[in-house]
TIBA-756686 format. One record per residue: z, y, x of N, C-alpha, C in turn. Coordinates in steps of 0.1 Angstrom, whole numbers. Layout:
REM residues N
<atom n_pz="Z" n_py="Y" n_px="X" ca_pz="Z" ca_py="Y" ca_px="X" c_pz="Z" c_py="Y" c_px="X"/>
...
//
This chain:
REM residues 85
<atom n_pz="76" n_py="122" n_px="-132" ca_pz="67" ca_py="124" ca_px="-120" c_pz="57" c_py="113" c_px="-118"/>
<atom n_pz="58" n_py="102" n_px="-125" ca_pz="49" ca_py="91" ca_px="-122" c_pz="37" c_py="92" c_px="-131"/>
<atom n_pz="25" n_py="92" n_px="-124" ca_pz="12" ca_py="93" ca_px="-131" c_pz="3" c_py="83" c_px="-124"/>
<atom n_pz="-6" n_py="78" n_px="-131" ca_pz="-16" ca_py="68" ca_px="-125" c_pz="-29" c_py="74" c_px="-127"/>
<atom n_pz="-37" n_py="73" n_px="-116" ca_pz="-51" ca_py="77" ca_px="-117" c_pz="-55" c_py="88" c_px="-106"/>
<atom n_pz="-67" n_py="90" n_px="-106" ca_pz="-72" ca_py="100" ca_px="-96" c_pz="-77" c_py="93" c_px="-84"/>
<atom n_pz="-86" n_py="100" n_px="-77" ca_pz="-92" ca_py="95" ca_px="-65" c_pz="-91" c_py="106" c_px="-55"/>
<atom n_pz="-85" n_py="103" n_px="-43" ca_pz="-84" ca_py="112" ca_px="-32" c_pz="-86" c_py="105" c_px="-19"/>
<atom n_pz="-90" n_py="112" n_px="-9" ca_pz="-92" ca_py="105" ca_px="4" c_pz="-79" c_py="100" c_px="9"/>
<atom n_pz="-80" n_py="88" n_px="16" ca_pz="-68" ca_py="82" ca_px="22" c_pz="-70" c_py="82" c_px="37"/>
<atom n_pz="-60" n_py="87" n_px="44" ca_pz="-60" ca_py="86" ca_px="59" c_pz="-48" c_py="77" c_px="62"/>
<atom n_pz="-51" n_py="65" n_px="67" ca_pz="-40" ca_py="55" ca_px="69" c_pz="-31" c_py="59" c_px="81"/>
<atom n_pz="-35" n_py="70" n_px="88" ca_pz="-27" ca_py="74" ca_px="100" c_pz="-17" c_py="85" c_px="96"/>
<atom n_pz="-16" n_py="90" n_px="84" ca_pz="-7" ca_py="100" ca_px="80" c_pz="-3" c_py="99" c_px="65"/>
<atom n_pz="8" n_py="105" n_px="61" ca_pz="12" ca_py="105" ca_px="47" c_pz="2" c_py="114" c_px="39"/>
<atom n_pz="1" n_py="110" n_px="27" ca_pz="-7" ca_py="117" ca_px="17" c_pz="1" c_py="128" c_px="11"/>
<atom n_pz="-3" n_py="134" n_px="0" ca_pz="4" ca_py="145" ca_px="-6" c_pz="18" c_py="139" c_px="-11"/>
<atom n_pz="27" n_py="149" n_px="-12" ca_pz="41" ca_py="145" ca_px="-17" c_pz="40" c_py="138" c_px="-31"/>
<atom n_pz="48" n_py="128" n_px="-33" ca_pz="49" ca_py="121" ca_px="-45" c_pz="37" c_py="113" c_px="-49"/>
<atom n_pz="28" n_py="110" n_px="-39" ca_pz="17" ca_py="101" ca_px="-42" c_pz="19" c_py="88" c_px="-35"/>
<atom n_pz="16" n_py="77" n_px="-41" ca_pz="15" ca_py="64" ca_px="-35" c_pz="0" c_py="61" c_px="-34"/>
<atom n_pz="-5" n_py="62" n_px="-22" ca_pz="-19" ca_py="60" ca_px="-20" c_pz="-22" c_py="45" c_px="-17"/>
<atom n_pz="-33" n_py="40" n_px="-23" ca_pz="-37" ca_py="26" ca_px="-22" c_pz="-51" c_py="25" c_px="-17"/>
<atom n_pz="-53" n_py="16" n_px="-7" ca_pz="-66" ca_py="14" ca_px="-1" c_pz="-67" c_py="0" c_px="4"/>
<atom n_pz="-78" n_py="-4" n_px="9" ca_pz="-79" ca_py="-17" ca_px="15" c_pz="-86" c_py="-16" c_px="28"/>
<atom n_pz="-83" n_py="-25" n_px="37" ca_pz="-89" ca_py="-26" ca_px="50" c_pz="-89" c_py="-41" c_px="54"/>
<atom n_pz="-97" n_py="-44" n_px="64" ca_pz="-97" ca_py="-58" ca_px="69" c_pz="-85" c_py="-60" c_px="78"/>
<atom n_pz="-76" n_py="-69" n_px="74" ca_pz="-65" ca_py="-73" ca_px="82" c_pz="-57" c_py="-60" c_px="87"/>
<atom n_pz="-51" n_py="-53" n_px="78" ca_pz="-44" ca_py="-41" ca_px="82" c_pz="-32" c_py="-43" c_px="92"/>
<atom n_pz="-27" n_py="-55" n_px="93" ca_pz="-16" ca_py="-58" ca_px="102" c_pz="-22" c_py="-66" c_px="114"/>
<atom n_pz="-35" n_py="-68" n_px="114" ca_pz="-41" ca_py="-76" ca_px="125" c_pz="-39" c_py="-91" c_px="124"/>
<atom n_pz="-33" n_py="-95" n_px="113" ca_pz="-31" ca_py="-109" ca_px="110" c_pz="-38" c_py="-114" c_px="98"/>
<atom n_pz="-44" n_py="-125" n_px="98" ca_pz="-50" ca_py="-130" ca_px="86" c_pz="-41" c_py="-131" c_px="74"/>
<atom n_pz="-45" n_py="-127" n_px="62" ca_pz="-37" ca_py="-129" ca_px="50" c_pz="-26" c_py="-119" c_px="47"/>
<atom n_pz="-24" n_py="-109" n_px="56" ca_pz="-12" ca_py="-100" ca_px="54" c_pz="-17" c_py="-86" c_px="50"/>
<atom n_pz="-9" n_py="-80" n_px="41" ca_pz="-12" ca_py="-66" ca_px="37" c_pz="0" c_py="-57" c_px="41"/>
<atom n_pz="-1" n_py="-44" n_px="38" ca_pz="10" ca_py="-35" ca_px="43" c_pz="13" c_py="-25" c_px="32"/>
<atom n_pz="26" n_py="-23" n_px="30" ca_pz="31" ca_py="-12" ca_px="21" c_pz="43" c_py="-6" c_px="27"/>
<atom n_pz="43" n_py="7" n_px="28" ca_pz="55" ca_py="14" ca_px="34" c_pz="56" c_py="28" c_px="29"/>
<atom n_pz="69" n_py="33" n_px="28" ca_pz="71" ca_py="47" ca_px="24" c_pz="67" c_py="56" c_px="35"/>
<atom n_pz="64" n_py="68" n_px="32" ca_pz="62" ca_py="78" ca_px="43" c_pz="74" c_py="81" c_px="51"/>
<atom n_pz="74" n_py="81" n_px="64" ca_pz="86" ca_py="83" ca_px="72" c_pz="89" c_py="98" c_px="73"/>
<atom n_pz="102" n_py="101" n_px="77" ca_pz="106" ca_py="114" ca_px="81" c_pz="106" c_py="124" c_px="69"/>
<atom n_pz="109" n_py="120" n_px="57" ca_pz="109" ca_py="129" ca_px="46" c_pz="122" c_py="137" c_px="46"/>
<atom n_pz="122" n_py="149" n_px="40" ca_pz="133" ca_py="158" ca_px="40" c_pz="145" c_py="151" c_px="33"/>
<atom n_pz="157" n_py="152" n_px="39" ca_pz="169" ca_py="146" ca_px="34" c_pz="168" c_py="131" c_px="32"/>
<atom n_pz="159" n_py="124" n_px="39" ca_pz="157" ca_py="110" ca_px="37" c_pz="152" c_py="105" c_px="24"/>
<atom n_pz="147" n_py="114" n_px="16" ca_pz="142" ca_py="111" ca_px="3" c_pz="127" c_py="105" c_px="4"/>
<atom n_pz="125" n_py="95" n_px="-3" ca_pz="111" ca_py="89" ca_px="-4" c_pz="103" c_py="99" c_px="-13"/>
<atom n_pz="92" n_py="103" n_px="-7" ca_pz="83" ca_py="112" ca_px="-15" c_pz="68" c_py="107" c_px="-15"/>
<atom n_pz="66" n_py="95" n_px="-13" ca_pz="53" ca_py="90" ca_px="-13" c_pz="52" c_py="78" c_px="-4"/>
<atom n_pz="40" n_py="72" n_px="-4" ca_pz="39" ca_py="60" ca_px="5" c_pz="24" c_py="56" c_px="5"/>
<atom n_pz="22" n_py="45" n_px="13" ca_pz="9" ca_py="40" ca_px="15" c_pz="8" c_py="25" c_px="13"/>
<atom n_pz="-2" n_py="20" n_px="6" ca_pz="-4" ca_py="5" ca_px="5" c_pz="-18" c_py="3" c_px="10"/>
<atom n_pz="-19" n_py="-7" n_px="19" ca_pz="-32" ca_py="-11" ca_px="24" c_pz="-33" c_py="-26" c_px="22"/>
<atom n_pz="-41" n_py="-30" n_px="12" ca_pz="-43" ca_py="-44" ca_px="9" c_pz="-54" c_py="-50" c_px="19"/>
<atom n_pz="-52" n_py="-62" n_px="22" ca_pz="-61" ca_py="-69" ca_px="30" c_pz="-74" c_py="-72" c_px="22"/>
<atom n_pz="-85" n_py="-68" n_px="27" ca_pz="-98" ca_py="-70" ca_px="20" c_pz="-101" c_py="-85" c_px="19"/>
<atom n_pz="-95" n_py="-93" n_px="28" ca_pz="-98" ca_py="-107" ca_px="27" c_pz="-95" c_py="-114" c_px="14"/>
<atom n_pz="-85" n_py="-108" n_px="7" ca_pz="-81" ca_py="-113" ca_px="-6" c_pz="-93" c_py="-114" c_px="-16"/>
<atom n_pz="-103" n_py="-106" n_px="-14" ca_pz="-114" ca_py="-105" ca_px="-24" c_pz="-127" c_py="-111" c_px="-17"/>
<atom n_pz="-126" n_py="-116" n_px="-5" ca_pz="-138" ca_py="-121" ca_px="2" c_pz="-137" c_py="-135" c_px="6"/>
<atom n_pz="-129" n_py="-143" n_px="-1" ca_pz="-128" ca_py="-157" ca_px="2" c_pz="-115" c_py="-162" c_px="9"/>
<atom n_pz="-105" n_py="-154" n_px="11" ca_pz="-93" ca_py="-158" ca_px="17" c_pz="-86" c_py="-167" c_px="6"/>
<atom n_pz="-81" n_py="-179" n_px="11" ca_pz="-75" ca_py="-189" ca_px="1" c_pz="-61" c_py="-184" c_px="-4"/>
<atom n_pz="-61" n_py="-177" n_px="-15" ca_pz="-48" ca_py="-172" ca_px="-20" c_pz="-48" c_py="-175" c_px="-35"/>
<atom n_pz="-37" n_py="-180" n_px="-40" ca_pz="-35" ca_py="-184" ca_px="-54" c_pz="-34" c_py="-171" c_px="-62"/>
<atom n_pz="-38" n_py="-173" n_px="-75" ca_pz="-37" ca_py="-161" ca_px="-84" c_pz="-22" c_py="-156" c_px="-85"/>
<atom n_pz="-13" n_py="-165" n_px="-85" ca_pz="1" ca_py="-161" ca_px="-86" c_pz="6" c_py="-153" c_px="-73"/>
<atom n_pz="1" n_py="-158" n_px="-62" ca_pz="5" ca_py="-151" ca_px="-49" c_pz="-2" c_py="-138" c_px="-48"/>
<atom n_pz="-15" n_py="-137" n_px="-52" ca_pz="-22" ca_py="-124" ca_px="-52" c_pz="-15" c_py="-114" c_px="-62"/>
<atom n_pz="-11" n_py="-118" n_px="-74" ca_pz="-5" ca_py="-110" ca_px="-83" c_pz="8" c_py="-105" c_px="-77"/>
<atom n_pz="16" n_py="-113" n_px="-71" ca_pz="29" ca_py="-110" ca_px="-65" c_pz="26" c_py="-99" c_px="-54"/>
<atom n_pz="16" n_py="-102" n_px="-46" ca_pz="13" ca_py="-93" ca_px="-34" c_pz="10" c_py="-79" c_px="-39"/>
<atom n_pz="2" n_py="-78" n_px="-50" ca_pz="-2" ca_py="-65" ca_px="-55" c_pz="10" c_py="-56" c_px="-59"/>
<atom n_pz="20" n_py="-63" n_px="-65" ca_pz="33" ca_py="-56" ca_px="-69" c_pz="42" c_py="-54" c_px="-56"/>
<atom n_pz="43" n_py="-64" n_px="-48" ca_pz="52" ca_py="-64" ca_px="-37" c_pz="49" c_py="-53" c_px="-27"/>
<atom n_pz="37" n_py="-50" n_px="-24" ca_pz="34" ca_py="-39" ca_px="-14" c_pz="37" c_py="-26" c_px="-20"/>
<atom n_pz="34" n_py="-24" n_px="-33" ca_pz="37" ca_py="-11" ca_px="-40" c_pz="53" c_py="-9" c_px="-39"/>
<atom n_pz="60" n_py="-19" n_px="-41" ca_pz="75" ca_py="-17" ca_px="-40" c_pz="79" c_py="-13" c_px="-26"/>
<atom n_pz="73" n_py="-19" n_px="-16" ca_pz="76" ca_py="-14" ca_px="-2" c_pz="73" c_py="1" c_px="-1"/>
<atom n_pz="62" n_py="5" n_px="-7" ca_pz="58" ca_py="19" ca_px="-6" c_pz="68" c_py="28" c_px="-13"/>
<atom n_pz="75" n_py="23" n_px="-23" ca_pz="85" ca_py="30" ca_px="-30" c_pz="99" c_py="30" c_px="-23"/>
<atom n_pz="99" n_py="22" n_px="-12" ca_pz="111" ca_py="22" ca_px="-4" c_pz="120" c_py="10" c_px="-5"/>
<atom n_pz="115" n_py="0" n_px="-13" ca_pz="123" ca_py="-13" ca_px="-14" c_pz="120" c_py="-23" c_px="-4"/>
//
């Protein structure tokens, strides 16, 4: 079921299509400098994870002081949250 690619609109206020991990960026998605957000879609049938949302903080690419190692970790870390970990 895992495929990479494609472009589709992302609404950060609702889950996307089933089995999609949607990725986007916003300025301070948690309202705090330097933080991003990744989460599975809530309320899935039988408690099964069927998709999720990752919102990276746009500050990472506009001058926020973040090391390459920390940024690399963050990019993976948030996707794992979207998968339910």
